[in-house]
CHARMM internal coordinates of N, CA and C (Angstrom, degrees):
IC EDIT
DIST 1 N 1 CA 1.4509
DIST 1 CA 1 C 1.5180
ANGL 1 N 1 CA 1 C 107.79
DIST 1 C 2 N 1.3138
ANGL 1 CA 1 C 2 N 114.25
DIHE 1 N 1 CA 1 C 2 N 139.73
DIST 2 N 2 CA 1.4590
ANGL 1 C 2 N 2 CA 119.76
DIHE 1 CA 1 C 2 N 2 CA 179.75
DIST 2 CA 2 C 1.5203
ANGL 2 N 2 CA 2 C 108.27
DIHE 1 C 2 N 2 CA 2 C -140.97
DIST 2 C 3 N 1.3059
ANGL 2 CA 2 C 3 N 116.30
DIHE 2 N 2 CA 2 C 3 N 139.26
DIST 3 N 3 CA 1.4614
ANGL 2 C 3 N 3 CA 121.59
DIHE 2 CA 2 C 3 N 3 CA 178.93
DIST 3 CA 3 C 1.5270
ANGL 3 N 3 CA 3 C 108.74
DIHE 2 C 3 N 3 CA 3 C -76.38
DIST 3 C 4 N 1.3506
ANGL 3 CA 3 C 4 N 116.12
DIHE 3 N 3 CA 3 C 4 N 134.37
DIST 4 N 4 CA 1.4566
ANGL 3 C 4 N 4 CA 122.10
DIHE 3 CA 3 C 4 N 4 CA 177.06
DIST 4 CA 4 C 1.5235
ANGL 4 N 4 CA 4 C 107.08
DIHE 3 C 4 N 4 CA 4 C -139.87
DIST 4 C 5 N 1.3194
ANGL 4 CA 4 C 5 N 116.25
DIHE 4 N 4 CA 4 C 5 N 90.63
DIST 5 N 5 CA 1.4666
ANGL 4 C 5 N 5 CA 120.68
DIHE 4 CA 4 C 5 N 5 CA -176.35
DIST 5 CA 5 C 1.5158
ANGL 5 N 5 CA 5 C 109.91
DIHE 4 C 5 N 5 CA 5 C 65.52
DIST 5 C 6 N 1.3399
ANGL 5 CA 5 C 6 N 117.12
DIHE 5 N 5 CA 5 C 6 N -122.92
DIST 6 N 6 CA 1.4631
ANGL 5 C 6 N 6 CA 121.86
DIHE 5 CA 5 C 6 N 6 CA 179.22
DIST 6 CA 6 C 1.5246
ANGL 6 N 6 CA 6 C 113.13
DIHE 5 C 6 N 6 CA 6 C -85.20
DIST 6 C 7 N 1.3193
ANGL 6 CA 6 C 7 N 117.98
DIHE 6 N 6 CA 6 C 7 N 1.09
DIST 7 N 7 CA 1.4502
ANGL 6 C 7 N 7 CA 121.42
DIHE 6 CA 6 C 7 N 7 CA -174.54
DIST 7 CA 7 C 1.5210
ANGL 7 N 7 CA 7 C 112.42
DIHE 6 C 7 N 7 CA 7 C -113.32
DIST 7 C 8 N 1.3351
ANGL 7 CA 7 C 8 N 115.20
DIHE 7 N 7 CA 7 C 8 N 152.26
DIST 8 N 8 CA 1.4483
ANGL 7 C 8 N 8 CA 122.86
DIHE 7 CA 7 C 8 N 8 CA 164.87
DIST 8 CA 8 C 1.5204
ANGL 8 N 8 CA 8 C 105.35
DIHE 7 C 8 N 8 CA 8 C -103.80
DIST 8 C 9 N 1.3266
ANGL 8 CA 8 C 9 N 117.31
DIHE 8 N 8 CA 8 C 9 N 129.43
DIST 9 N 9 CA 1.4584
ANGL 8 C 9 N 9 CA 122.43
DIHE 8 CA 8 C 9 N 9 CA -175.71
DIST 9 CA 9 C 1.5261
ANGL 9 N 9 CA 9 C 109.06
DIHE 8 C 9 N 9 CA 9 C -116.06
DIST 9 C 10 N 1.3261
ANGL 9 CA 9 C 10 N 115.70
DIHE 9 N 9 CA 9 C 10 N 127.27
DIST 10 N 10 CA 1.4549
ANGL 9 C 10 N 10 CA 121.51
DIHE 9 CA 9 C 10 N 10 CA 174.54
DIST 10 CA 10 C 1.5183
ANGL 10 N 10 CA 10 C 107.54
DIHE 9 C 10 N 10 CA 10 C -91.53
DIST 10 C 11 N 1.3107
ANGL 10 CA 10 C 11 N 116.78
DIHE 10 N 10 CA 10 C 11 N 119.67
DIST 11 N 11 CA 1.4655
ANGL 10 C 11 N 11 CA 121.15
DIHE 10 CA 10 C 11 N 11 CA 179.24
DIST 11 CA 11 C 1.5164
ANGL 11 N 11 CA 11 C 109.35
DIHE 10 C 11 N 11 CA 11 C -96.00
DIST 11 C 12 N 1.3160
ANGL 11 CA 11 C 12 N 115.90
DIHE 11 N 11 CA 11 C 12 N 135.86
DIST 12 N 12 CA 1.4633
ANGL 11 C 12 N 12 CA 122.49
DIHE 11 CA 11 C 12 N 12 CA 177.01
DIST 12 CA 12 C 1.5196
ANGL 12 N 12 CA 12 C 108.28
DIHE 11 C 12 N 12 CA 12 C -122.13
DIST 12 C 13 N 1.3044
ANGL 12 CA 12 C 13 N 116.32
DIHE 12 N 12 CA 12 C 13 N 164.19
DIST 13 N 13 CA 1.4606
ANGL 12 C 13 N 13 CA 120.53
DIHE 12 CA 12 C 13 N 13 CA -178.12
DIST 13 CA 13 C 1.5190
ANGL 13 N 13 CA 13 C 109.57
DIHE 12 C 13 N 13 CA 13 C -110.18
DIST 13 C 14 N 1.3248
ANGL 13 CA 13 C 14 N 115.99
DIHE 13 N 13 CA 13 C 14 N 129.04
DIST 14 N 14 CA 1.4621
ANGL 13 C 14 N 14 CA 121.16
DIHE 13 CA 13 C 14 N 14 CA 175.07
DIST 14 CA 14 C 1.5152
ANGL 14 N 14 CA 14 C 109.55
DIHE 13 C 14 N 14 CA 14 C -72.00
DIST 14 C 15 N 1.3218
ANGL 14 CA 14 C 15 N 116.34
DIHE 14 N 14 CA 14 C 15 N 170.39
DIST 15 N 15 CA 1.4545
ANGL 14 C 15 N 15 CA 121.52
DIHE 14 CA 14 C 15 N 15 CA 179.93
DIST 15 CA 15 C 1.5157
ANGL 15 N 15 CA 15 C 113.56
DIHE 14 C 15 N 15 CA 15 C -58.12
DIST 15 C 16 N 1.3259
ANGL 15 CA 15 C 16 N 117.00
DIHE 15 N 15 CA 15 C 16 N -27.84
DIST 16 N 16 CA 1.4665
ANGL 15 C 16 N 16 CA 120.68
DIHE 15 CA 15 C 16 N 16 CA -179.46
DIST 16 CA 16 C 1.5322
ANGL 16 N 16 CA 16 C 111.93
DIHE 15 C 16 N 16 CA 16 C -87.43
DIST 16 C 17 N 1.3462
ANGL 16 CA 16 C 17 N 116.49
DIHE 16 N 16 CA 16 C 17 N 5.93
DIST 17 N 17 CA 1.4651
ANGL 16 C 17 N 17 CA 120.52
DIHE 16 CA 16 C 17 N 17 CA 179.03
DIST 17 CA 17 C 1.5146
ANGL 17 N 17 CA 17 C 114.16
DIHE 16 C 17 N 17 CA 17 C 88.96
DIST 17 C 18 N 1.3230
ANGL 17 CA 17 C 18 N 117.57
DIHE 17 N 17 CA 17 C 18 N -2.91
DIST 18 N 18 CA 1.4700
ANGL 17 C 18 N 18 CA 121.68
DIHE 17 CA 17 C 18 N 18 CA -178.49
DIST 18 CA 18 C 1.5308
ANGL 18 N 18 CA 18 C 110.28
DIHE 17 C 18 N 18 CA 18 C -77.72
DIST 18 C 19 N 1.3313
ANGL 18 CA 18 C 19 N 118.35
DIHE 18 N 18 CA 18 C 19 N 124.77
DIST 19 N 19 CA 1.4623
ANGL 18 C 19 N 19 CA 119.93
DIHE 18 CA 18 C 19 N 19 CA 177.19
DIST 19 CA 19 C 1.5286
ANGL 19 N 19 CA 19 C 110.89
DIHE 18 C 19 N 19 CA 19 C -77.20
DIST 19 C 20 N 1.3181
ANGL 19 CA 19 C 20 N 115.88
DIHE 19 N 19 CA 19 C 20 N 139.77
DIST 20 N 20 CA 1.4602
ANGL 19 C 20 N 20 CA 122.05
DIHE 19 CA 19 C 20 N 20 CA 177.77
DIST 20 CA 20 C 1.5260
ANGL 20 N 20 CA 20 C 108.73
DIHE 19 C 20 N 20 CA 20 C -138.67
DIST 20 C 21 N 1.3216
ANGL 20 CA 20 C 21 N 115.71
DIHE 20 N 20 CA 20 C 21 N 157.21
DIST 21 N 21 CA 1.4626
ANGL 20 C 21 N 21 CA 120.39
DIHE 20 CA 20 C 21 N 21 CA 175.29
DIST 21 CA 21 C 1.5258
ANGL 21 N 21 CA 21 C 108.00
DIHE 20 C 21 N 21 CA 21 C -73.09
DIST 21 C 22 N 1.3320
ANGL 21 CA 21 C 22 N 117.41
DIHE 21 N 21 CA 21 C 22 N 121.11
DIST 22 N 22 CA 1.4545
ANGL 21 C 22 N 22 CA 121.28
DIHE 21 CA 21 C 22 N 22 CA -178.31
DIST 22 CA 22 C 1.5209
ANGL 22 N 22 CA 22 C 113.70
DIHE 21 C 22 N 22 CA 22 C -102.67
DIST 22 C 23 N 1.3230
ANGL 22 CA 22 C 23 N 116.97
DIHE 22 N 22 CA 22 C 23 N -20.11
DIST 23 N 23 CA 1.4574
ANGL 22 C 23 N 23 CA 121.38
DIHE 22 CA 22 C 23 N 23 CA -178.12
DIST 23 CA 23 C 1.5121
ANGL 23 N 23 CA 23 C 107.95
DIHE 22 C 23 N 23 CA 23 C -165.32
DIST 23 C 24 N 1.3259
ANGL 23 CA 23 C 24 N 116.90
DIHE 23 N 23 CA 23 C 24 N 145.68
DIST 24 N 24 CA 1.4666
ANGL 23 C 24 N 24 CA 120.87
DIHE 23 CA 23 C 24 N 24 CA 177.64
DIST 24 CA 24 C 1.5208
ANGL 24 N 24 CA 24 C 108.85
DIHE 23 C 24 N 24 CA 24 C -139.05
DIST 24 C 25 N 1.3290
ANGL 24 CA 24 C 25 N 115.88
DIHE 24 N 24 CA 24 C 25 N 144.73
DIST 25 N 25 CA 1.4577
ANGL 24 C 25 N 25 CA 120.60
DIHE 24 CA 24 C 25 N 25 CA -179.46
DIST 25 CA 25 C 1.5223
ANGL 25 N 25 CA 25 C 109.75
DIHE 24 C 25 N 25 CA 25 C -153.47
DIST 25 C 26 N 1.3119
ANGL 25 CA 25 C 26 N 115.37
DIHE 25 N 25 CA 25 C 26 N 151.84
DIST 26 N 26 CA 1.4654
ANGL 25 C 26 N 26 CA 120.96
DIHE 25 CA 25 C 26 N 26 CA 171.04
DIST 26 CA 26 C 1.5232
ANGL 26 N 26 CA 26 C 109.61
DIHE 25 C 26 N 26 CA 26 C -85.82
DIST 26 C 27 N 1.3210
ANGL 26 CA 26 C 27 N 117.05
DIHE 26 N 26 CA 26 C 27 N -4.78
DIST 27 N 27 CA 1.4607
ANGL 26 C 27 N 27 CA 126.02
DIHE 26 CA 26 C 27 N 27 CA -176.54
DIST 27 CA 27 C 1.5192
ANGL 27 N 27 CA 27 C 112.44
DIHE 26 C 27 N 27 CA 27 C 68.80
DIST 27 C 28 N 1.3364
ANGL 27 CA 27 C 28 N 116.73
DIHE 27 N 27 CA 27 C 28 N 15.01
DIST 28 N 28 CA 1.4599
ANGL 27 C 28 N 28 CA 120.17
DIHE 27 CA 27 C 28 N 28 CA 171.39
DIST 28 CA 28 C 1.5271
ANGL 28 N 28 CA 28 C 107.42
DIHE 27 C 28 N 28 CA 28 C -74.03
DIST 28 C 29 N 1.3128
ANGL 28 CA 28 C 29 N 116.31
DIHE 28 N 28 CA 28 C 29 N 161.55
DIST 29 N 29 CA 1.4583
ANGL 28 C 29 N 29 CA 120.65
DIHE 28 CA 28 C 29 N 29 CA 178.76
DIST 29 CA 29 C 1.5220
ANGL 29 N 29 CA 29 C 108.91
DIHE 28 C 29 N 29 CA 29 C -61.00
DIST 29 C 30 N 1.3386
ANGL 29 CA 29 C 30 N 115.59
DIHE 29 N 29 CA 29 C 30 N 129.87
DIST 30 N 30 CA 1.4612
ANGL 29 C 30 N 30 CA 121.16
DIHE 29 CA 29 C 30 N 30 CA -179.56
DIST 30 CA 30 C 1.5240
ANGL 30 N 30 CA 30 C 110.25
DIHE 29 C 30 N 30 CA 30 C -88.60
DIST 30 C 31 N 1.3132
ANGL 30 CA 30 C 31 N 116.44
DIHE 30 N 30 CA 30 C 31 N 153.63
DIST 31 N 31 CA 1.4536
ANGL 30 C 31 N 31 CA 122.39
DIHE 30 CA 30 C 31 N 31 CA 176.67
DIST 31 CA 31 C 1.5341
ANGL 31 N 31 CA 31 C 108.20
DIHE 30 C 31 N 31 CA 31 C -90.83
DIST 31 C 32 N 1.3459
ANGL 31 CA 31 C 32 N 118.71
DIHE 31 N 31 CA 31 C 32 N 111.34
DIST 32 N 32 CA 1.4627
ANGL 31 C 32 N 32 CA 120.39
DIHE 31 CA 31 C 32 N 32 CA -177.94
DIST 32 CA 32 C 1.5286
ANGL 32 N 32 CA 32 C 113.58
DIHE 31 C 32 N 32 CA 32 C -55.26
DIST 32 C 33 N 1.3242
ANGL 32 CA 32 C 33 N 117.82
DIHE 32 N 32 CA 32 C 33 N -30.34
DIST 33 N 33 CA 1.4614
ANGL 32 C 33 N 33 CA 120.68
DIHE 32 CA 32 C 33 N 33 CA -179.73
DIST 33 CA 33 C 1.5294
ANGL 33 N 33 CA 33 C 111.23
DIHE 32 C 33 N 33 CA 33 C -61.29
DIST 33 C 34 N 1.3319
ANGL 33 CA 33 C 34 N 117.38
DIHE 33 N 33 CA 33 C 34 N -35.61
DIST 34 N 34 CA 1.4654
ANGL 33 C 34 N 34 CA 120.19
DIHE 33 CA 33 C 34 N 34 CA 177.85
DIST 34 CA 34 C 1.5274
ANGL 34 N 34 CA 34 C 110.57
DIHE 33 C 34 N 34 CA 34 C -59.88
DIST 34 C 35 N 1.3183
ANGL 34 CA 34 C 35 N 117.25
DIHE 34 N 34 CA 34 C 35 N -41.29
DIST 35 N 35 CA 1.4632
ANGL 34 C 35 N 35 CA 121.16
DIHE 34 CA 34 C 35 N 35 CA 179.79
DIST 35 CA 35 C 1.5248
ANGL 35 N 35 CA 35 C 110.81
DIHE 34 C 35 N 35 CA 35 C -69.74
DIST 35 C 36 N 1.3288
ANGL 35 CA 35 C 36 N 117.26
DIHE 35 N 35 CA 35 C 36 N -39.62
DIST 36 N 36 CA 1.4548
ANGL 35 C 36 N 36 CA 121.12
DIHE 35 CA 35 C 36 N 36 CA -179.60
DIST 36 CA 36 C 1.5186
ANGL 36 N 36 CA 36 C 111.23
DIHE 35 C 36 N 36 CA 36 C -63.14
DIST 36 C 37 N 1.3229
ANGL 36 CA 36 C 37 N 117.64
DIHE 36 N 36 CA 36 C 37 N -43.96
DIST 37 N 37 CA 1.4628
ANGL 36 C 37 N 37 CA 121.42
DIHE 36 CA 36 C 37 N 37 CA -179.49
DIST 37 CA 37 C 1.5270
ANGL 37 N 37 CA 37 C 110.29
DIHE 36 C 37 N 37 CA 37 C -64.62
DIST 37 C 38 N 1.3208
ANGL 37 CA 37 C 38 N 117.42
DIHE 37 N 37 CA 37 C 38 N -46.23
DIST 38 N 38 CA 1.4655
ANGL 37 C 38 N 38 CA 120.29
DIHE 37 CA 37 C 38 N 38 CA -179.57
DIST 38 CA 38 C 1.5239
ANGL 38 N 38 CA 38 C 110.57
DIHE 37 C 38 N 38 CA 38 C -65.38
DIST 38 C 39 N 1.3311
ANGL 38 CA 38 C 39 N 117.61
DIHE 38 N 38 CA 38 C 39 N -42.42
DIST 39 N 39 CA 1.4520
ANGL 38 C 39 N 39 CA 120.66
DIHE 38 CA 38 C 39 N 39 CA 178.87
DIST 39 CA 39 C 1.5269
ANGL 39 N 39 CA 39 C 110.67
DIHE 38 C 39 N 39 CA 39 C -61.07
DIST 39 C 40 N 1.3268
ANGL 39 CA 39 C 40 N 117.16
DIHE 39 N 39 CA 39 C 40 N -42.58
DIST 40 N 40 CA 1.4687
ANGL 39 C 40 N 40 CA 120.32
DIHE 39 CA 39 C 40 N 40 CA 178.06
DIST 40 CA 40 C 1.5314
ANGL 40 N 40 CA 40 C 110.35
DIHE 39 C 40 N 40 CA 40 C -60.74
DIST 40 C 41 N 1.3250
ANGL 40 CA 40 C 41 N 116.68
DIHE 40 N 40 CA 40 C 41 N -43.50
DIST 41 N 41 CA 1.4675
ANGL 40 C 41 N 41 CA 120.52
DIHE 40 CA 40 C 41 N 41 CA -179.76
DIST 41 CA 41 C 1.5287
ANGL 41 N 41 CA 41 C 111.28
DIHE 40 C 41 N 41 CA 41 C -60.42
DIST 41 C 42 N 1.3342
ANGL 41 CA 41 C 42 N 117.49
DIHE 41 N 41 CA 41 C 42 N -51.90
DIST 42 N 42 CA 1.4642
ANGL 41 C 42 N 42 CA 118.24
DIHE 41 CA 41 C 42 N 42 CA -175.08
DIST 42 CA 42 C 1.5301
ANGL 42 N 42 CA 42 C 112.22
DIHE 41 C 42 N 42 CA 42 C -70.90
DIST 42 C 43 N 1.3383
ANGL 42 CA 42 C 43 N 117.29
DIHE 42 N 42 CA 42 C 43 N -18.96
DIST 43 N 43 CA 1.4576
ANGL 42 C 43 N 43 CA 120.05
DIHE 42 CA 42 C 43 N 43 CA 179.73
DIST 43 CA 43 C 1.5195
ANGL 43 N 43 CA 43 C 113.36
DIHE 42 C 43 N 43 CA 43 C -90.53
DIST 43 C 44 N 1.3489
ANGL 43 CA 43 C 44 N 117.99
DIHE 43 N 43 CA 43 C 44 N -15.67
DIST 44 N 44 CA 1.4619
ANGL 43 C 44 N 44 CA 119.04
DIHE 43 CA 43 C 44 N 44 CA -173.17
DIST 44 CA 44 C 1.5202
ANGL 44 N 44 CA 44 C 115.86
DIHE 43 C 44 N 44 CA 44 C -130.27
DIST 44 C 45 N 1.3287
ANGL 44 CA 44 C 45 N 118.82
DIHE 44 N 44 CA 44 C 45 N -22.41
DIST 45 N 45 CA 1.4673
ANGL 44 C 45 N 45 CA 120.07
DIHE 44 CA 44 C 45 N 45 CA -173.91
DIST 45 CA 45 C 1.5295
ANGL 45 N 45 CA 45 C 110.66
DIHE 44 C 45 N 45 CA 45 C -69.14
DIST 45 C 46 N 1.3396
ANGL 45 CA 45 C 46 N 118.05
DIHE 45 N 45 CA 45 C 46 N 134.75
DIST 46 N 46 CA 1.4676
ANGL 45 C 46 N 46 CA 121.01
DIHE 45 CA 45 C 46 N 46 CA -177.84
DIST 46 CA 46 C 1.5340
ANGL 46 N 46 CA 46 C 114.59
DIHE 45 C 46 N 46 CA 46 C -58.27
DIST 46 C 47 N 1.3372
ANGL 46 CA 46 C 47 N 118.63
DIHE 46 N 46 CA 46 C 47 N -24.16
DIST 47 N 47 CA 1.4639
ANGL 46 C 47 N 47 CA 120.71
DIHE 46 CA 46 C 47 N 47 CA 179.80
DIST 47 CA 47 C 1.5322
ANGL 47 N 47 CA 47 C 112.92
DIHE 46 C 47 N 47 CA 47 C -92.65
DIST 47 C 48 N 1.3189
ANGL 47 CA 47 C 48 N 117.38
DIHE 47 N 47 CA 47 C 48 N -0.33
DIST 48 N 48 CA 1.4584
ANGL 47 C 48 N 48 CA 120.32
DIHE 47 CA 47 C 48 N 48 CA 179.83
DIST 48 CA 48 C 1.5303
ANGL 48 N 48 CA 48 C 109.82
DIHE 47 C 48 N 48 CA 48 C -72.79
DIST 48 C 49 N 1.3329
ANGL 48 CA 48 C 49 N 117.47
DIHE 48 N 48 CA 48 C 49 N 133.20
DIST 49 N 49 CA 1.4713
ANGL 48 C 49 N 49 CA 118.68
DIHE 48 CA 48 C 49 N 49 CA 177.59
DIST 49 CA 49 C 1.5208
ANGL 49 N 49 CA 49 C 112.33
DIHE 48 C 49 N 49 CA 49 C -63.94
DIST 49 C 50 N 1.3239
ANGL 49 CA 49 C 50 N 118.44
DIHE 49 N 49 CA 49 C 50 N -23.43
DIST 50 N 50 CA 1.4604
ANGL 49 C 50 N 50 CA 121.14
DIHE 49 CA 49 C 50 N 50 CA -179.33
DIST 50 CA 50 C 1.5232
ANGL 50 N 50 CA 50 C 112.22
DIHE 49 C 50 N 50 CA 50 C -75.46
DIST 50 C 51 N 1.3313
ANGL 50 CA 50 C 51 N 117.26
DIHE 50 N 50 CA 50 C 51 N -14.85
DIST 51 N 51 CA 1.4561
ANGL 50 C 51 N 51 CA 121.72
DIHE 50 CA 50 C 51 N 51 CA 175.87
DIST 51 CA 51 C 1.5310
ANGL 51 N 51 CA 51 C 109.76
DIHE 50 C 51 N 51 CA 51 C -92.19
DIST 51 C 52 N 1.3299
ANGL 51 CA 51 C 52 N 116.74
DIHE 51 N 51 CA 51 C 52 N -31.04
DIST 52 N 52 CA 1.4667
ANGL 51 C 52 N 52 CA 121.43
DIHE 51 CA 51 C 52 N 52 CA -171.55
DIST 52 CA 52 C 1.5240
ANGL 52 N 52 CA 52 C 115.16
DIHE 51 C 52 N 52 CA 52 C -102.43
DIST 52 C 53 N 1.3069
ANGL 52 CA 52 C 53 N 119.44
DIHE 52 N 52 CA 52 C 53 N -14.95
DIST 53 N 53 CA 1.4652
ANGL 52 C 53 N 53 CA 122.31
DIHE 52 CA 52 C 53 N 53 CA -177.23
DIST 53 CA 53 C 1.5172
ANGL 53 N 53 CA 53 C 110.01
DIHE 52 C 53 N 53 CA 53 C -126.86
DIST 53 C 54 N 1.3132
ANGL 53 CA 53 C 54 N 115.59
DIHE 53 N 53 CA 53 C 54 N 161.07
DIST 54 N 54 CA 1.4593
ANGL 53 C 54 N 54 CA 121.47
DIHE 53 CA 53 C 54 N 54 CA 174.35
DIST 54 CA 54 C 1.5224
ANGL 54 N 54 CA 54 C 107.52
DIHE 53 C 54 N 54 CA 54 C -105.82
DIST 54 C 55 N 1.3260
ANGL 54 CA 54 C 55 N 116.85
DIHE 54 N 54 CA 54 C 55 N 128.99
DIST 55 N 55 CA 1.4609
ANGL 54 C 55 N 55 CA 122.43
DIHE 54 CA 54 C 55 N 55 CA 178.01
DIST 55 CA 55 C 1.5242
ANGL 55 N 55 CA 55 C 108.52
DIHE 54 C 55 N 55 CA 55 C -115.51
DIST 55 C 56 N 1.3106
ANGL 55 CA 55 C 56 N 116.64
DIHE 55 N 55 CA 55 C 56 N 127.55
DIST 56 N 56 CA 1.4600
ANGL 55 C 56 N 56 CA 121.71
DIHE 55 CA 55 C 56 N 56 CA 177.42
DIST 56 CA 56 C 1.5156
ANGL 56 N 56 CA 56 C 108.82
DIHE 55 C 56 N 56 CA 56 C -131.39
DIST 56 C 57 N 1.3293
ANGL 56 CA 56 C 57 N 116.31
DIHE 56 N 56 CA 56 C 57 N 145.80
DIST 57 N 57 CA 1.4496
ANGL 56 C 57 N 57 CA 121.05
DIHE 56 CA 56 C 57 N 57 CA 178.39
DIST 57 CA 57 C 1.5185
ANGL 57 N 57 CA 57 C 108.37
DIHE 56 C 57 N 57 CA 57 C -151.35
DIST 57 C 58 N 1.3257
ANGL 57 CA 57 C 58 N 116.27
DIHE 57 N 57 CA 57 C 58 N 140.13
DIST 58 N 58 CA 1.4670
ANGL 57 C 58 N 58 CA 121.03
DIHE 57 CA 57 C 58 N 58 CA 177.92
DIST 58 CA 58 C 1.5204
ANGL 58 N 58 CA 58 C 109.05
DIHE 57 C 58 N 58 CA 58 C -142.16
DIST 58 C 59 N 1.3175
ANGL 58 CA 58 C 59 N 115.71
DIHE 58 N 58 CA 58 C 59 N 144.49
DIST 59 N 59 CA 1.4584
ANGL 58 C 59 N 59 CA 121.16
DIHE 58 CA 58 C 59 N 59 CA 176.35
DIST 59 CA 59 C 1.5274
ANGL 59 N 59 CA 59 C 107.63
DIHE 58 C 59 N 59 CA 59 C -96.21
DIST 59 C 60 N 1.3273
ANGL 59 CA 59 C 60 N 115.67
DIHE 59 N 59 CA 59 C 60 N 128.33
DIST 60 N 60 CA 1.4611
ANGL 59 C 60 N 60 CA 121.82
DIHE 59 CA 59 C 60 N 60 CA 178.19
DIST 60 CA 60 C 1.5255
ANGL 60 N 60 CA 60 C 108.49
DIHE 59 C 60 N 60 CA 60 C -121.39
DIST 60 C 61 N 1.3317
ANGL 60 CA 60 C 61 N 118.02
DIHE 60 N 60 CA 60 C 61 N 169.21
DIST 61 N 61 CA 1.4609
ANGL 60 C 61 N 61 CA 119.48
DIHE 60 CA 60 C 61 N 61 CA 175.98
DIST 61 CA 61 C 1.5294
ANGL 61 N 61 CA 61 C 113.14
DIHE 60 C 61 N 61 CA 61 C -58.92
DIST 61 C 62 N 1.3356
ANGL 61 CA 61 C 62 N 116.11
DIHE 61 N 61 CA 61 C 62 N -25.58
DIST 62 N 62 CA 1.4683
ANGL 61 C 62 N 62 CA 120.30
DIHE 61 CA 61 C 62 N 62 CA -179.36
DIST 62 CA 62 C 1.5276
ANGL 62 N 62 CA 62 C 112.76
DIHE 61 C 62 N 62 CA 62 C -88.46
DIST 62 C 63 N 1.3034
ANGL 62 CA 62 C 63 N 118.20
DIHE 62 N 62 CA 62 C 63 N -9.35
DIST 63 N 63 CA 1.4649
ANGL 62 C 63 N 63 CA 121.81
DIHE 62 CA 62 C 63 N 63 CA -178.04
DIST 63 CA 63 C 1.5165
ANGL 63 N 63 CA 63 C 111.13
DIHE 62 C 63 N 63 CA 63 C 137.09
DIST 63 C 64 N 1.3003
ANGL 63 CA 63 C 64 N 116.87
DIHE 63 N 63 CA 63 C 64 N -160.14
DIST 64 N 64 CA 1.4536
ANGL 63 C 64 N 64 CA 121.88
DIHE 63 CA 63 C 64 N 64 CA -178.54
DIST 64 CA 64 C 1.5219
ANGL 64 N 64 CA 64 C 110.68
DIHE 63 C 64 N 64 CA 64 C -94.98
DIST 64 C 65 N 1.3242
ANGL 64 CA 64 C 65 N 115.77
DIHE 64 N 64 CA 64 C 65 N 137.84
DIST 65 N 65 CA 1.4644
ANGL 64 C 65 N 65 CA 122.99
DIHE 64 CA 64 C 65 N 65 CA 176.23
DIST 65 CA 65 C 1.5091
ANGL 65 N 65 CA 65 C 106.79
DIHE 64 C 65 N 65 CA 65 C -110.46
DIST 65 C 66 N 1.3488
ANGL 65 CA 65 C 66 N 117.26
DIHE 65 N 65 CA 65 C 66 N 127.43
DIST 66 N 66 CA 1.4649
ANGL 65 C 66 N 66 CA 120.80
DIHE 65 CA 65 C 66 N 66 CA -179.59
DIST 66 CA 66 C 1.5226
ANGL 66 N 66 CA 66 C 109.70
DIHE 65 C 66 N 66 CA 66 C -125.49
DIST 66 C 67 N 1.3192
ANGL 66 CA 66 C 67 N 114.60
DIHE 66 N 66 CA 66 C 67 N 147.49
DIST 67 N 67 CA 1.4531
ANGL 66 C 67 N 67 CA 121.17
DIHE 66 CA 66 C 67 N 67 CA 175.35
DIST 67 CA 67 C 1.5054
ANGL 67 N 67 CA 67 C 108.04
DIHE 66 C 67 N 67 CA 67 C -139.89
DIST 67 C 68 N 1.3455
ANGL 67 CA 67 C 68 N 116.94
DIHE 67 N 67 CA 67 C 68 N 128.04
DIST 68 N 68 CA 1.4646
ANGL 67 C 68 N 68 CA 120.62
DIHE 67 CA 67 C 68 N 68 CA 175.35
DIST 68 CA 68 C 1.4954
ANGL 68 N 68 CA 68 C 109.19
DIHE 67 C 68 N 68 CA 68 C -130.94
END
COOR INIT
IC SEED 1 N 1 CA 1 C
IC BUILD
């Protein structure tokens, strides 16, 4: 986590080792309904990649293995 102005940013590392911002928050209380609506959309909408593609990931001693 790193402070960036009014936000706290969680940095994650891509498969190639490149760090990217994965999540940002002001750390104010979140509205659970916002998460429920977005989760419903990505789990059910016909244009969502999570409905149309298979995503797999595994951690190995050599690093992360991904398949999409």
